C-alpha positions in Angstrom: 0.0 0.0 0.0 2.7 2.4 0.9 4.4 2.4 -2.5 1.0 3.1 -4.2 0.3 5.9 -1.8 3.7 7.4 -2.5 3.1 7.0 -6.2 -0.3 8.8 -5.8 1.3 11.7 -4.1 4.0 11.8 -6.7 1.3 12.0 -9.4 -0.5 14.8 -7.5 2.8 16.6 -7.1 3.7 16.1 -10.8 0.3 17.4 -11.9 0.6 20.4 -9.6 4.0 21.2 -11.0 2.7 20.8 -14.5 -0.2 23.2 -13.8 2.1 25.6 -12.1 4.5 25.5 -15.1 1.6 26.1 -17.5 0.4 29.0 -15.4 4.0 30.4 -15.3 4.3 30.1 -19.1 1.0 31.8 -19.7 1.9 34.5 -17.2 5.2 35.0 -19.0 3.6 35.1 -22.4 1.1 37.7 -21.1 4.1 39.6 -19.7 5.8 39.6 -23.1 2.6 40.7 -24.8 2.3 43.5 -22.3 5.9 44.5 -22.8 5.2 44.6 -26.6 2.4 46.9 -25.8 -0.9 47.6 -27.4 0.2 50.0 -30.1 -2.3 52.1 -32.1 -3.6 50.6 -35.4 -1.8 51.2 -38.7 -0.9 49.7 -42.0 0.4 46.1 -41.9 4.3 46.2 -42.1 6.4 44.0 -44.2 9.3 42.1 -42.6 12.4 44.3 -42.3 11.0 46.9 -44.7 8.1 48.0 -42.4 5.8 50.4 -44.1 8.4 52.2 -46.2 6.8 50.9 -49.4 3.6 52.8 -48.5 5.3 56.1 -47.8 6.4 58.8 -50.2 9.9 59.5 -48.9 9.9 62.8 -50.8 6.7 64.0 -49.1 6.2 62.2 -45.8 3.7 64.8 -44.6 1.4 63.9 -47.6 1.7 60.2 -46.9 0.9 60.7 -43.2 -2.1 62.7 -44.0 -3.5 59.9 -46.1 -2.9 57.4 -43.3 -4.6 59.7 -40.9 -7.7 59.7 -43.1 -7.7 55.9 -42.8 -6.6 55.2 -39.2 -7.4 58.3 -37.3 -5.3 60.8 -35.3 -3.1 58.2 -33.5 -1.6 55.4 -35.6 1.5 53.3 -35.9 3.9 53.1 -38.9 7.0 50.9 -39.0 10.2 52.5 -40.4 12.1 49.3 -41.0 11.6 47.1 -37.9 11.0 50.0 -35.5 7.4 51.1 -34.7 6.7 54.9 -34.7 3.5 56.2 -33.1 2.2 59.1 -35.2 0.3 62.0 -33.5 -1.8 63.8 -36.1 -3.8 67.0 -35.4 -4.0 69.4 -32.5 -5.9 67.3 -30.0 -3.6 64.3 -30.2 -0.4 66.3 -30.0 -1.6 68.4 -27.1 -2.8 65.3 -25.1 0.6 63.7 -25.5 3.1 66.6 -25.3 1.3 68.9 -22.9 -1.2 66.8 -20.8 1.3 63.9 -20.5 4.4 66.0 -21.0 6.7 64.0 -18.7 5.8 60.7 -20.2 6.6 62.0 -23.8 9.7 64.0 -22.8 12.3 61.6 -24.3 14.2 62.1 -27.5 13.4 59.4 -29.9 15.9 57.6 -32.2 17.2 59.8 -35.0 20.2 58.1 -36.4 21.1 60.9 -38.9 22.2 63.0 -36.0 22.4 60.6 -33.0 25.2 58.5 -34.7 27.3 61.7 -34.7 26.4 63.2 -31.4 26.3 59.9 -29.4 23.6 61.4 -27.2 25.7 64.5 -26.3 24.4 68.1 -26.5 20.9 69.3 -25.8 18.9 68.2 -28.8 19.7 64.5 -28.8 20.5 63.8 -25.1 18.1 62.1 -22.7 17.5 61.6 -19.0 19.3 63.6 -16.3 22.0 64.8 -18.7 19.4 66.4 -21.0 17.6 68.1 -18.0 20.9 69.5 -16.6 22.1 70.8 -20.0 18.8 72.3 -21.0 18.4 74.0 -17.6 21.9 75.4 -17.9 21.4 76.6 -21.5 18.0 78.3 -20.7 19.4 80.2 -17.7 22.5 81.3 -19.7 20.6 82.4 -22.7 18.0 84.1 -20.5 20.6 86.1 -18.7 22.4 87.0 -21.9 22.2 90.7 -21.4 25.6 89.8 -19.8 28.5 91.8 -21.2 28.1 95.1 -23.0 25.1 94.7 -25.2 21.7 93.1 -25.0 20.6 90.4 -27.4 18.1 92.9 -28.9 20.9 95.3 -29.7 22.8 92.5 -31.4 19.8 91.7 -33.6 19.2 95.4 -34.5 22.9 95.8 -35.4 22.8 92.7 -37.6 19.6 93.9 -39.3 21.4 97.1 -40.3 24.4 95.2 -41.7 21.9 93.1 -43.7 20.1 96.2 -45.0 23.4 97.4 -46.4 23.9 94.1 -48.2 20.4 94.3 -49.7 21.1 97.8 -50.9 24.4 96.7 -52.5 22.4 94.5 -54.9 21.5 97.7 -56.8 18.0 96.4 -57.4 19.2 93.4 -59.4 17.7 89.9 -58.9 19.4 87.7 -56.3 18.8 84.6 -54.2 18.3 85.7 -50.6 19.3 82.3 -49.0 22.8 83.1 -47.8 22.1 86.8 -47.3 19.6 85.9 -44.6 21.5 83.0 -43.1 24.6 85.2 -42.6 22.7 87.8 -40.6 20.8 85.2 -38.5 23.8 83.1 -37.9 25.8 86.1 -36.7 23.3 86.6 -33.8 23.8 83.1 -32.4 27.6 83.3 -33.2 27.8 86.5 -31.0 26.0 84.7 -28.2 27.8 81.4 -28.3 31.3 82.3 -29.7 31.4 86.0 -28.5 31.8 87.6 -31.9 30.1 88.0 -35.3 31.8 87.0 -38.6 32.3 89.2 -41.6 29.9 88.5 -44.5 32.9 88.3 -46.9 34.5 85.6 -44.7 34.7 82.6 -47.1 34.9 80.1 -44.3 31.7 81.6 -42.7 29.9 81.2 -46.0 31.2 77.6 -46.3 29.8 76.8 -42.9 26.4 78.2 -43.8 26.4 76.0 -47.0 27.1 73.0 -44.8 24.2 73.8 -42.5 21.8 74.5 -45.3 22.9 71.3 -47.1 22.3 69.2 -44.0 18.8 70.6 -43.5 17.9 69.7 -47.1 19.5 66.2 -47.1 18.0 65.2 -43.7 14.5 66.4 -44.9 14.8 64.5 -48.2 14.1 60.9 -49.0 17.7 60.1 -48.5 17.5 61.3 -44.9 14.4 59.2 -44.4 16.1 56.1 -45.8 19.1 56.7 -43.5 17.0 57.1 -40.4 15.2 53.9 -41.3 18.1 51.7 -42.3 21.3 53.3 -40.8 23.3 50.1 -40.8 22.6 49.3 -44.5 22.8 52.9 -45.7 26.3 53.3 -44.1 27.5 50.9 -46.8 25.5 52.3 -49.8 26.5 55.4 -51.8 24.4 58.5 -51.8 24.1 62.1 -50.6 23.2 60.9 -47.1 27.0 60.6 -46.4 27.3 64.3 -46.7 25.4 64.7 -43.4 28.3 63.3 -41.5 31.0 64.9 -43.6 29.3 68.3 -43.0 28.9 67.7 -39.3 32.6 66.8 -38.9 33.5 70.2 -40.5 31.1 72.1 -38.4 32.4 70.4 -35.2 35.9 71.3 -36.2 34.9 75.0 -36.4 33.3 74.7 -32.9 36.4 72.9 -31.5 38.7 75.7 -32.8 36.5 78.3 -31.0 36.6 76.3 -27.8 40.4 76.0 -28.0 40.8 79.7 -28.6 38.5 80.4 -25.6 40.6 78.2 -23.3 43.7 80.3 -24.1 42.1 83.6 -23.1 39.6 82.3 -20.5 39.0 84.4 -17.4 36.5 82.7 -15.0 35.5 86.0 -13.4 34.7 87.7 -16.8 32.6 85.4 -19.0 32.2 86.7 -22.6 29.7 84.3 -24.0 28.0 80.9 -23.8 31.3 78.9 -24.2 32.9 80.8 -21.3 29.9 80.1 -19.1 30.1 76.4 -20.0 33.9 76.4 -19.2 33.1 77.9 -15.8 30.6 75.1 -15.2 33.2 72.5 -16.2 35.7 73.9 -13.7 33.1 73.8 -10.9 32.3 70.2 -11.6 35.8 69.0 -12.2 35.8 66.7 -9.2 32.6 65.0 -10.2 33.3 61.9 -12.4 29.7 61.6 -13.5 29.2 65.2 -14.4 27.4 66.0 -17.7 29.6 69.1 -18.1 32.7 68.2 -20.1 34.4 69.1 -23.3 32.4 66.8 -25.5 29.0 68.1 -24.2 30.3 71.7 -24.6 31.2 71.1 -28.2 28.0 69.3 -29.1 25.8 71.8 -27.2 27.5 74.7 -29.0 27.0 72.9 -32.3 23.3 72.3 -31.5 22.9 76.1 -30.9 24.9 77.1 -33.9 23.0 74.8 -36.3 19.5 75.3 -34.8 20.0 79.1 -34.3 21.0 79.5 -37.9 18.8 77.3 -40.1 15.3 77.5 -38.8 15.1 81.3 -38.4 16.8 82.0 -41.7 14.5 79.5 -43.5 11.5 81.1 -41.9 12.5 84.5 -43.1 13.3 83.2 -46.6 9.9 81.5 -46.8 8.2 84.6 -45.3 9.7 87.0 -47.8 8.5 84.7 -50.7 4.9 84.8 -49.2 5.1 88.6 -48.9 6.1 89.1 -52.5 3.3 86.8 -53.6 0.7 88.8 -51.6 1.6 92.5 -52.1 -1.7 93.7 -50.7 -0.8 92.0 -47.3 2.7 93.5 -47.5 1.3 97.0 -48.1 -0.7 96.7 -44.9 2.4 95.8 -43.0 4.2 98.8 -44.6 1.5 101.1 -43.4 1.5 99.7 -39.8 5.3 100.1 -39.6 5.1 103.7 -40.9 2.3 104.5 -38.3 3.9 102.9 -35.2 7.7 103.0 -35.9 8.2 105.5 -38.7 11.3 105.7 -40.8 13.8 107.2 -38.4 14.5 104.6 -35.7 15.1 100.9 -35.4 12.2 98.6 -34.6 12.2 97.2 -31.1 10.6 94.2 -29.4 8.2 96.6 -27.6 6.8 97.7 -30.9 5.3 94.3 -31.5 2.4 94.7 -29.0 1.3 97.9 -30.9 1.4 96.2 -34.3 -1.4 93.5 -34.3 -1.5 93.1 -38.1 2.3 92.7 -38.5 2.2 90.3 -35.5 -0.6 88.3 -37.2 1.3 88.1 -40.5 4.4 86.8 -38.7 2.4 84.2 -36.9 0.7 83.2 -40.1 4.0 82.8 -41.9 5.2 80.4 -39.2 1.9 78.5 -39.2 1.6 78.3 -43.0 5.2 77.2 -43.6 5.6 74.8 -40.6 9.4 74.8 -41.1 9.9 71.8 -38.8 7.0 69.9 -40.2 7.4 66.6 -38.4 9.2 67.7 -35.3 12.2 65.7 -34.1 11.1 62.3 -32.8 10.0 62.1 -29.1 10.1 58.9 -27.0 8.1 57.8 -24.0 10.5 57.6 -21.0 8.5 54.8 -19.3 5.7 52.4 -20.1 2.8 54.8 -20.9 -0.9 54.5 -21.2 -2.1 56.9 -23.9 -5.8 56.9 -24.8 -6.7 53.2 -25.1 -3.2 52.2 -26.1 -0.1 51.0 -24.2 3.3 52.3 -25.4 6.3 50.5 -24.0 9.2 52.6 -22.7 11.4 53.9 -25.5 8.7 53.9 -28.2 9.3 56.5 -30.9 6.6 59.1 -31.2 6.3 61.5 -34.1 4.1 64.6 -33.5 3.2 66.0 -37.0 3.4 69.8 -36.4 2.0 70.5 -39.9 -1.1 68.7 -39.0 -1.6 70.9 -36.0 -1.2 74.0 -38.1 -3.6 72.6 -40.7 -6.2 71.5 -38.2 -9.6 72.7 -39.6 -11.1 72.9 -36.0 -8.4 75.5 -35.1 -7.8 77.4 -38.3 -10.3 78.4 -41.0 -9.3 77.2 -44.5 -5.7 76.3 -43.3 -4.3 75.7 -46.8 -4.7 79.4 -47.5 -2.4 82.1 -46.2 -4.6 84.3 -44.0 -3.4 86.6 -41.2 -6.9 86.8 -39.9 -6.3 83.5 -38.3 -4.6 85.6 -35.6 -6.9 88.6 -35.5 -10.2 89.0 -33.6 -13.3 90.8 -34.8 -11.8 94.1 -33.7 -8.5 93.5 -35.6 -6.6 93.0 -32.3 -4.0 90.2 -32.2 -5.5 86.9 -31.1 -3.3 84.0 -30.0 -4.2 80.5 -31.0 -3.3 77.5 -28.8 -2.7 75.4 -31.9 0.3 77.6 -32.9 3.3 75.4 -32.3 6.2 76.3 -34.6 8.6 75.7 -31.8 6.9 72.4 -30.7 5.3 72.3 -27.2 5.7 70.5 -23.9 9.0 69.6 -22.2 11.0 69.5 -25.5 9.8 72.9 -26.8 12.6 74.8 -28.6 14.8 76.5 -25.9 15.6 79.3 -28.5 11.9 80.2 -28.9 12.3 83.7 -27.3 15.4 84.5 -29.3 13.8 83.3 -32.6 10.6 85.3 -32.1 12.7 88.4 -31.4 14.8 87.8 -34.5 11.9 87.2 -36.9 10.1 90.4 -35.8 13.1 92.7 -35.8 14.6 91.4 -39.1 11.3 91.5 -41.0 10.1 94.9 -39.7 13.6 96.4 -40.3 13.6 95.1 -43.9 10.0 96.3 -44.6 10.6 99.6 -43.0 13.4 100.4 -45.5 12.8 98.2 -48.5 10.1 96.9 -50.9 10.5 93.3 -52.0 9.8 92.8 -55.7 9.3 89.4 -57.4 11.0 88.5 -60.7 7.8 86.8 -62.0 4.1 87.8 -61.7 2.9 87.2 -58.1 0.2 84.7 -59.2 2.9 82.5 -60.7 4.8 82.1 -57.4 4.4 78.6 -56.1 4.6 78.3 -52.3 4.8 74.5 -52.3 7.9 73.3 -50.4 10.7 71.9 -52.6 11.3 69.2 -50.0 8.9 68.1 -47.2 10.2 65.7 -44.6 11.5 66.5 -41.1 11.5 70.1 -42.4 9.8 72.1 -45.1 12.3 73.6 -47.5 11.1 76.6 -49.4 11.5 76.7 -53.2 14.5 78.4 -54.6 13.6 81.9 -55.9 15.1 85.3 -56.7 13.8 88.8 -55.9 14.8 92.4 -56.2 14.8 95.0 -53.4 13.8 98.6 -53.9 14.5 101.3 -51.4 11.3 102.9 -49.9 
């Protein structure tokens, strides 16, 4: 009897172990399923390729609009094997980046730049490093009345230099691209490096060509392909290789500036952003885990140089094209400038509050053009519940800024350029919560205040003194971007300037 009894207990124990093992397996599979997440719906991806075959890499915004029509404001596309959650329209973007700001505060994968920066600098860092660098940069830029002149004075001075360059064209047709980028870049150069560069400086012009080229390549289909298949694209020929060659040259320029600063550095008398960063490095010298070191200094300075040059100059270039297409709108701006500022003094930031129509036109330029059309990718920093979906930590999220600016619930006839989007019934300036050219939430552009100041002072100074004239009839001007990807690149054009 005893052996049978023992055998019976063994059978019971074995069955219990089997049931326990099955429960453990099911639990583990449920855990894996949970970790995979419940991503939003989207087109079925192909192995390895993802949804790339369903996207127009030359016009990603158009492709995403078509997918939004089918799948709604929150959907998933696969770029290669990696899922990307797309946020389309004002409501979805606001819910994520504002209402769940902390959850969506990570920087997503963007190999075209991350493979170069290696997570250093402000734009492509994450975690505590990003928070510390961003806080430091915000405080430093905010306090940058340090030294002898305020930021506003620097912009006013540069606007006058630019006016002289425009006048020197003698009313002949010219492409404004590098006229504008030299002026805008000199503002950020004076803040970061402590000095402006002469417009005739060939190296300066070469650097601006590198920045402009990178913005175009990254926004093109080649940039999309690289960000999707970086490992493969590293071994294939194409213009995407210029991204890294250009960045190496830009980094060398920054390194030389940092080296020069170290030779003349005086901790008790900081001249610019680099000096302030060097002071911070000295203070944290004994901290082996400090985020303040030479590599983060170089990459942060490069971030500011690149970002502070291309986006504002591209906005101005696109804005001037719009103004020459709509001379009636431009004439109203001329009239308001003459009424509020006159012809005998420089425009100031304080003038903006007294110029509702001009302010509305500038806002409408930024809305209509959506220079950073897709935003840089965000990532959720932890497992996140969003609406009825579950996004695992690290999931890439792409907020489509163009879709916010084209939201029909927030803007009347958004495909048309109309300053009345920012005017009330009494023609007073009216803000709109769906205005997000600098993004929104935790990752909002830290140079927003500087950029707004530059766009207003540059444009009003130009229009105070000059009349922009097209080289073709205004109704033949096409405002369609020449490239539409991460950024909207304006078409190439020429214009003439006539003194007022």
